[in-house]
N, C-alpha and C positions, 0 to 999 in steps of 0.2 A: 503494498499503501504505498504511497504516497504525501507525505507528511507535511508539515512546513519548511522544516531545515532542508529537506531534498531541492522543494520549491524557489527555497531563499539561498541556494549554491546556482541555480537555472537565472535568476534575478538579479544576483550580483555578482555572476562572472566579471574579470578582472581576462579578456578585451572583454564586453558586450558579445556576445552568440544569439540573433538574432530564434525564437523556439515554437515550436505551435502544443500546445497542452491538445489531449486527444483524451475524453469523455469516454465514458462504457456506456451511453448511450450513442457513438456513436458522432454528435455534434464535433469538435475543433474549434479553437482559438488561437490565432499567431499572439506575436507576445512581438513586434517587428522593434520594437524601442523596449531600452529601460524604464522606459518614465509610462508603458503601456499598462501598467500592471501593480498591485499593490495587495502581497504579500502579505498572513497575518493569521490569529488565529482564533477562529478552527475557519477559517473559510478565506480563498484566494480570491481577488478583483481580477477579474481576468476582461481582453477588452472586445467589442463590439464595435466595430469599423460603420462607415460613414454608408448607405448605400448613397446616397446622393454621389461623393467621389471616396470609393473603399483606398484612395492613396493620398487622405486627409492625415497629414500631419500629430494628431490627435484620436483619439477614438470616438464615436459619435456620444457611448458609455460606457460603464463598464458593468462586470454580468457576477456578481457573489458565484462561484462553486465550492461546495464543503470537498478535499479530501479525497472523499472516500469516493467520491462519485468520480475522481481523474483512473484514466485506464494508465497511459503512459506520454509522456513527451517525448520530445523529437528537432531534434534542430534543425532549424529550415537549412533549404538550399541557401549558400549564398551566389549572387552571379559574379560571372567572370571578369573579371578587369581587363579594361583596356587592355 
């Protein structure tokens, strides 16, 4: 089971690497920036991007997710440098 200490490692990694949180119900949340999530106890706040402009620099809102709902976390692919 994923715990707050595990998510802190993802969210506060140096250097930060974008990651995706997969939930057991099939949904997923991308965390492209360190400031897009808030790790707390007993929940984590995960980003919901804007439907109008998904590339917006801040999420439209955050969703509270209990840790027991998280299935796995993985790094997002990084774009190739020119």
